[in-house]
C-alpha positions as CSV (number, residue, x, y, z in Angstrom):
1,M,-55.6,-54.6,83.0
2,T,-56.9,-52.0,85.8
3,G,-56.1,-51.0,89.1
4,P,-52.7,-51.6,90.6
5,T,-51.2,-54.4,88.3
6,K,-51.5,-51.8,85.3
7,K,-49.9,-49.5,87.4
8,T,-47.0,-51.8,88.0
9,A,-46.6,-52.8,84.6
10,L,-46.3,-49.1,83.2
11,L,-43.5,-48.8,86.0
12,K,-41.6,-51.3,84.7
13,T,-41.9,-50.5,80.8
14,S,-41.2,-47.0,82.1
15,G,-38.1,-48.4,84.2
16,T,-37.1,-50.3,80.9
17,I,-37.2,-47.4,78.8
18,A,-35.2,-45.2,81.5
19,K,-32.6,-47.6,81.7
20,K,-32.1,-48.2,77.7
21,S,-32.0,-44.3,77.7
22,A,-29.4,-43.8,80.5
23,R,-27.4,-46.5,78.4
24,K,-27.3,-44.4,75.1
25,A,-27.0,-41.4,76.9
26,A,-23.9,-42.3,79.1
27,P,-20.8,-40.6,77.9
28,S,-18.2,-42.3,75.8
29,R,-14.8,-42.5,77.1
30,V,-11.8,-41.7,75.8
31,A,-8.5,-43.1,74.7
32,V,-4.7,-41.0,74.3
33,F,-2.5,-42.9,72.2
34,V,1.3,-42.0,73.5
35,A,4.3,-42.5,71.1
36,T,7.6,-42.5,72.7
37,R,11.4,-42.9,71.8
38,K,11.0,-46.1,73.7
39,G,7.6,-47.7,72.9
40,A,3.9,-46.6,73.1
41,W,1.4,-46.4,75.4
42,I,-2.6,-46.2,75.4
43,F,-4.3,-44.3,78.4
44,K,-8.0,-44.8,79.0
45,G,-9.9,-42.2,80.8
46,D,-13.2,-42.6,83.0
47,P,-16.4,-40.5,81.5
48,T,-15.3,-37.7,83.6
49,R,-11.5,-37.8,82.4
50,K,-10.5,-37.4,85.5
51,T,-9.1,-40.9,86.3
52,W,-6.6,-43.1,83.8
53,S,-5.4,-46.5,83.2
54,A,-2.3,-47.4,81.2
55,D,-2.2,-49.9,78.7
56,G,1.6,-50.8,77.7
57,P,4.1,-50.6,76.7
58,H,4.3,-51.6,73.5
59,F,6.9,-52.3,71.3
60,L,9.0,-51.6,74.4
61,G,12.4,-50.6,73.1
62,H,11.0,-49.6,69.6
63,I,10.9,-46.0,68.2
64,I,7.3,-45.0,68.0
65,S,6.9,-41.9,65.9
66,Q,2.8,-42.3,65.7
67,I,0.5,-44.7,67.0
68,M,-3.4,-43.6,65.7
69,L,-6.8,-45.4,65.9
70,D,-9.0,-45.4,62.3
71,P,-11.9,-43.1,63.0
72,R,-13.8,-44.8,60.3
73,D,-14.2,-48.1,62.5
74,G,-13.1,-47.3,65.7
75,K,-11.1,-50.4,66.0
76,T,-8.0,-50.5,63.7
77,L,-4.5,-48.9,65.1
78,L,-1.4,-48.3,63.1
79,A,1.6,-48.0,64.7
80,A,4.5,-46.1,63.0
81,A,7.6,-47.7,64.4
82,K,11.5,-47.8,64.0
83,T,13.2,-51.0,65.1
84,G,16.5,-51.8,65.7
85,H,16.2,-55.3,63.7
86,L,13.4,-55.1,61.3
87,G,14.4,-51.1,60.3
88,P,11.5,-48.6,59.3
89,T,8.0,-50.5,59.5
90,I,4.3,-50.1,60.4
91,F,2.5,-52.5,62.8
92,R,-1.2,-53.0,62.6
93,S,-3.8,-54.1,65.0
94,T,-7.2,-54.8,64.4
95,D,-8.5,-55.5,68.2
96,F,-7.2,-52.5,70.0
97,G,-3.7,-53.5,70.6
98,K,-4.2,-56.9,71.7
99,T,-2.4,-58.2,68.9
100,W,0.0,-56.9,66.1
101,K,1.0,-57.8,63.0
102,E,3.9,-56.0,60.4
103,A,3.0,-54.5,57.4
104,G,3.6,-56.6,54.0
105,R,5.1,-53.6,52.3
106,P,6.2,-50.5,54.4
107,P,6.8,-47.2,53.0
108,A,10.0,-47.4,50.9
109,F,11.3,-45.3,47.9
110,A,11.7,-46.7,44.6
111,K,15.1,-48.4,43.8
112,A,17.8,-46.4,42.4
113,K,18.5,-46.8,38.5
114,D,22.1,-47.7,37.2
115,G,23.6,-48.6,40.4
116,K,23.5,-45.2,42.0
117,R,22.5,-44.8,45.7
118,G,18.8,-44.1,46.4
119,R,16.9,-42.5,48.9
120,V,16.3,-45.2,51.9
121,V,13.4,-44.3,54.3
122,D,14.9,-43.9,58.0
123,H,10.9,-44.0,59.9
124,T,7.6,-43.3,58.8
125,F,6.8,-39.8,60.6
126,W,3.0,-39.2,60.0
127,L,0.0,-41.2,59.6
128,T,-3.4,-40.0,58.3
129,P,-6.6,-41.8,57.5
130,A,-7.7,-40.7,53.9
131,H,-11.6,-39.8,53.5
132,A,-14.4,-41.0,55.1
133,N,-15.6,-42.4,51.9
134,E,-12.2,-44.3,51.4
135,P,-12.4,-46.9,54.0
136,N,-9.0,-48.6,54.4
137,V,-7.0,-45.7,52.8
138,W,-4.1,-44.1,55.0
139,H,-1.7,-41.8,53.8
140,A,2.0,-41.3,55.4
141,G,4.6,-39.3,55.5
142,T,8.2,-40.4,55.8
143,S,11.7,-39.3,56.8
144,P,13.4,-38.0,54.5
145,Q,10.7,-36.7,52.8
146,G,8.3,-39.0,51.0
147,L,4.9,-39.2,50.6
148,F,2.6,-42.6,50.7
149,R,-0.7,-44.2,50.1
150,S,-2.3,-47.4,51.7
151,E,-5.4,-49.0,50.2
152,D,-5.6,-52.3,52.3
153,G,-5.7,-50.8,55.5
154,G,-1.7,-50.3,56.0
155,V,-0.8,-53.7,54.9
156,T,1.1,-52.2,51.8
157,W,2.1,-48.8,51.0
158,D,3.2,-47.6,47.7
159,A,4.5,-44.2,46.6
160,F,1.8,-41.5,46.2
161,S,1.4,-38.8,43.5
162,T,5.1,-38.2,41.8
163,I,6.6,-36.1,43.7
164,N,9.2,-38.7,45.8
165,D,11.3,-38.6,42.7
166,D,10.0,-35.1,40.9
167,P,13.5,-33.3,40.6
168,T,12.1,-30.0,41.6
169,Y,10.8,-31.5,44.9
170,R,14.0,-33.5,45.4
171,E,15.5,-29.8,45.3
172,W,13.0,-28.3,47.5
173,M,13.4,-31.2,49.9
174,G,17.3,-30.5,50.1
175,A,19.7,-32.6,51.3
176,E,18.9,-35.7,53.6
177,Q,21.1,-34.1,56.5
178,D,19.7,-31.2,56.6
179,G,16.5,-30.3,58.3
180,T,15.4,-31.2,61.4
181,P,17.8,-32.6,64.0
182,D,16.6,-35.9,63.8
183,G,16.1,-35.6,59.9
184,P,13.6,-34.0,57.3
185,K,9.9,-34.7,57.3
186,M,6.8,-34.9,55.4
187,H,4.6,-34.0,57.7
188,S,0.6,-32.4,57.9
189,I,-0.9,-34.3,55.5
190,L,-4.6,-33.1,55.3
191,I,-7.7,-34.4,53.7
192,D,-10.3,-31.9,53.1
193,P,-13.4,-33.7,54.1
194,R,-15.8,-32.0,51.4
195,D,-13.5,-33.4,48.9
196,P,-11.3,-36.3,48.9
197,K,-9.1,-35.2,46.1
198,H,-8.1,-32.2,47.8
199,L,-5.2,-32.6,50.0
200,Y,-2.4,-30.3,51.5
201,F,1.0,-31.5,53.2
202,A,3.8,-29.8,54.7
203,M,7.8,-30.6,54.4
204,S,10.2,-29.6,57.3
205,S,11.7,-28.2,55.3
206,G,10.4,-27.7,51.6
207,G,7.3,-25.3,52.6
208,V,3.6,-26.3,52.1
209,H,1.5,-28.0,49.3
210,E,-1.9,-28.3,47.7
211,T,-3.7,-30.4,45.5
212,K,-6.7,-30.3,44.1
213,N,-6.8,-33.1,41.7
214,G,-5.7,-36.2,43.7
215,G,-1.7,-35.9,43.7
216,Q,-2.0,-34.9,39.6
217,S,-0.7,-31.5,40.3
218,W,0.6,-29.8,43.2
219,D,0.4,-25.6,44.1
220,V,3.2,-24.0,46.6
221,L,1.6,-22.3,49.4
222,V,4.3,-20.2,51.1
223,D,3.2,-16.7,50.2
224,G,3.0,-14.5,53.5
225,L,5.5,-16.9,55.7
226,E,9.0,-15.9,56.6
227,V,12.4,-17.6,56.7
228,V,15.4,-17.1,58.8
229,D,17.2,-14.1,58.4
230,G,19.6,-14.2,55.9
231,F,17.7,-16.8,53.6
232,D,15.6,-16.0,50.1
233,A,12.1,-16.6,51.0
234,N,11.6,-17.3,47.1
235,T,13.6,-20.6,47.7
236,I,11.2,-23.0,48.6
237,T,14.0,-25.4,50.2
238,F,14.3,-22.5,53.1
239,H,10.8,-22.7,54.2
240,D,10.0,-24.9,57.1
241,P,6.6,-25.4,58.6
242,H,6.7,-27.1,61.8
243,C,2.6,-28.4,62.0
244,V,-0.2,-27.3,59.7
245,R,-3.5,-28.0,61.0
246,M,-7.0,-27.7,59.2
247,C,-10.4,-26.4,61.4
248,P,-12.9,-29.3,61.3
249,S,-15.7,-26.9,61.8
250,N,-14.2,-24.9,58.6
251,P,-12.3,-26.4,56.1
252,D,-11.2,-23.2,54.7
253,R,-9.4,-22.1,57.3
254,L,-5.8,-23.2,58.2
255,Y,-3.5,-22.5,61.2
256,Q,0.4,-23.3,60.7
257,Q,3.4,-23.5,63.6
258,N,6.1,-22.6,61.7
259,H,9.9,-22.1,62.4
260,C,9.2,-18.6,62.0
261,G,6.1,-17.9,63.9
262,I,2.2,-18.8,64.1
263,Y,0.1,-18.1,60.8
264,R,-3.5,-18.7,59.7
265,L,-4.8,-18.9,56.2
266,D,-8.3,-18.3,55.0
267,R,-9.2,-20.1,51.7
268,P,-9.6,-19.0,48.9
269,S,-6.6,-16.6,50.0
270,T,-2.9,-17.9,49.3
271,K,-1.7,-15.7,52.0
272,W,-0.6,-16.7,55.0
273,I,-0.9,-14.0,57.9
274,R,1.4,-14.0,61.0
275,V,-1.0,-13.8,63.9
276,G,2.0,-15.1,66.3
277,R,2.8,-11.2,66.7
278,K,0.2,-10.7,68.7
279,M,2.1,-13.2,71.5
280,P,3.8,-11.6,74.3
281,K,7.5,-10.5,73.2
282,R,9.3,-12.2,75.9
283,V,7.8,-15.6,75.1
284,G,8.0,-15.4,71.2
285,D,5.8,-17.4,68.5
286,V,8.1,-20.2,67.6
287,G,7.1,-23.6,69.0
288,F,6.4,-26.7,67.5
289,P,2.6,-27.7,67.8
290,M,-0.7,-26.6,66.8
291,V,-4.3,-27.3,68.0
292,V,-7.4,-26.5,66.4
293,H,-10.6,-26.6,68.1
294,P,-13.2,-29.3,66.8
295,R,-16.2,-26.8,66.3
296,D,-14.7,-23.4,66.6
297,D,-12.6,-22.3,64.0
298,K,-11.3,-18.6,66.0
299,T,-10.0,-21.0,68.8
300,A,-6.2,-22.9,68.9
301,W,-3.7,-23.5,71.0
302,V,0.0,-23.8,70.6
303,F,3.2,-24.4,72.9
304,P,5.6,-21.9,72.7
305,M,9.4,-22.9,72.9
306,D,12.7,-20.9,73.3
307,G,13.7,-20.0,69.8
308,T,16.3,-17.8,70.6
309,T,20.0,-18.0,69.7
310,V,21.4,-21.3,70.0
311,W,17.7,-22.6,69.9
312,P,17.6,-24.6,73.4
313,R,14.3,-26.4,72.6
314,T,13.2,-25.9,76.3
315,S,10.0,-23.6,77.4
316,P,11.3,-19.9,77.9
317,D,12.6,-19.6,81.2
318,G,12.1,-22.8,82.2
319,K,8.2,-22.1,83.0
320,P,6.0,-24.3,80.5
321,A,2.3,-22.8,79.4
322,V,0.0,-23.3,76.8
323,Y,-1.2,-20.3,74.9
324,A,-4.9,-20.1,73.3
325,T,-6.6,-17.7,71.2
326,R,-10.6,-17.3,70.9
327,D,-10.5,-14.8,68.1
328,G,-8.5,-16.6,65.4
329,G,-4.9,-14.9,66.4
330,A,-5.9,-11.2,67.4
331,H,-5.1,-12.2,71.0
332,W,-3.3,-15.1,73.3
333,E,-4.2,-16.2,76.8
334,R,-1.8,-17.7,79.0
335,Q,-2.8,-20.9,80.8
336,D,-0.3,-22.4,83.1
337,K,-2.3,-23.3,85.8
338,G,-1.1,-26.9,87.3
339,L,2.1,-26.7,85.1
340,P,5.4,-26.2,86.8
341,Q,5.8,-22.8,87.7
342,A,9.9,-23.1,87.4
343,Q,12.5,-25.2,86.2
344,G,10.4,-26.9,83.8
345,W,13.4,-27.4,81.0
346,W,11.4,-29.1,78.6
347,T,9.3,-28.7,75.2
348,V,6.4,-30.5,73.4
349,K,7.0,-31.7,69.6
350,R,4.9,-30.8,66.8
351,Q,2.6,-34.1,66.8
352,A,3.1,-34.7,70.9
353,M,0.0,-31.9,71.4
354,T,-4.1,-32.7,70.5
355,A,-7.4,-32.4,71.2
356,D,-10.8,-34.8,71.9
357,A,-13.8,-33.8,70.8
358,K,-15.8,-33.6,74.1
359,D,-17.6,-30.2,75.4
360,P,-15.6,-28.6,76.9
361,V,-12.6,-29.7,74.7
362,G,-10.1,-31.6,76.5
363,L,-6.4,-31.0,75.3
364,Y,-3.4,-33.0,76.0
365,F,0.2,-32.9,75.5
366,G,3.4,-35.0,76.2
367,T,7.1,-33.8,76.8
368,T,10.1,-34.2,75.6
369,S,11.0,-35.4,79.4
370,G,8.1,-38.1,79.1
371,E,5.3,-36.6,80.9
372,L,1.6,-36.6,79.6
373,W,-0.7,-33.6,80.7
374,A,-4.3,-33.3,80.3
375,S,-7.0,-30.6,80.4
376,R,-10.3,-31.2,80.9
377,D,-11.5,-27.5,80.5
378,E,-9.8,-26.2,77.2
379,G,-6.8,-25.6,79.0
380,K,-7.5,-23.3,82.2
381,R,-6.6,-26.2,84.5
382,W,-3.7,-29.1,83.8
383,S,-3.3,-32.3,85.5
384,N,-0.6,-35.1,85.0
385,I,-1.6,-38.2,84.1
386,A,1.7,-39.8,83.6
387,R,5.7,-39.0,84.7
388,H,8.9,-41.0,83.8
389,L,7.8,-42.2,80.4
390,P,10.5,-42.3,77.6
391,E,10.7,-39.2,75.4
392,I,7.2,-38.7,74.1
393,Y,6.7,-37.8,70.1
394,A,3.2,-38.0,69.5
395,V,-0.4,-38.0,71.1
396,D,-3.2,-38.7,69.6
397,T,-6.9,-39.3,70.9
398,A,-10.1,-41.3,70.0
399,D,-13.8,-41.6,71.5
400,L,-14.2,-45.1,72.8
401,K,-17.9,-46.1,72.3
């Protein structure tokens, strides 16, 4: 082949390769999963994260504590629900929410012996997919505090480890009427990406705990954590971690938003350092959510709330803002551009703030007043995705391939 014919063929071939490369290089979209007091929504963004479409409501009228996509297969969704007629349960979808099936055996405590009244799961509060090498395995935390595991993708659940009925842990968990206003909780179930047998969990109330042998034994991690004035920090029951996060880029670094401040832990140390003391004093370092950067262990975000006197659980002075650190907590920067500058009397719950894995990182949070907010530039500017939703309990993200 010579002359124009050869040149035309080469152009066609080059064009085909260019189109294939463009398809491969096309940016993925982000999905934001929103769990609320009255159902769940899935918001799908365009590749620029500027425009969003809403899919929902799913489970309208049901209390949804969390809805999460399995990152290992990219298609299985689990939703932790509390329903009026079915009680606490788990729903599962393998077609991205088009259809749902209820778990055959949702998390439940063992029946009490000798006719005594046993504990009853009020709702499943926290969902965590297990290690990447353990497909179909999930962990769940409940209210009141219980730790459960599924090995079939969320269809059936059993108690994990022995802590649910261990006398010492039961004492640390406190009475079922204690804890947060809507019940004590098992949360922040974290799996070390380097070792599936290395896990953490936290309890509100009841402290932070770690196992290195797959749940055969646990160690308490509360050194350095403060408790409410007038209580003894040596009593594990009085420790109230709100949210603990592990840095994906450095699993040896953990951050914690606590009832008594913001903390950082660098392993192998077992002592938490209160990095929230660097927050502005008029704002304080009390809040519920904690978010860490997917690639930078020095960067994290919190959403402070008014923790004074009667704990109104609103933004300080009605002026909501995210605070970011870029140096592991040595300094904090207020990020409120685009957010209400006054009369913003809401806050953000412990699961209701998260990040995507884009560059720059996208941040998302849902409010107790039913608003969903997003930032495409790591918190520098904020825009509203949705208003007038029910009270938002949890926000999670996933890449759509």
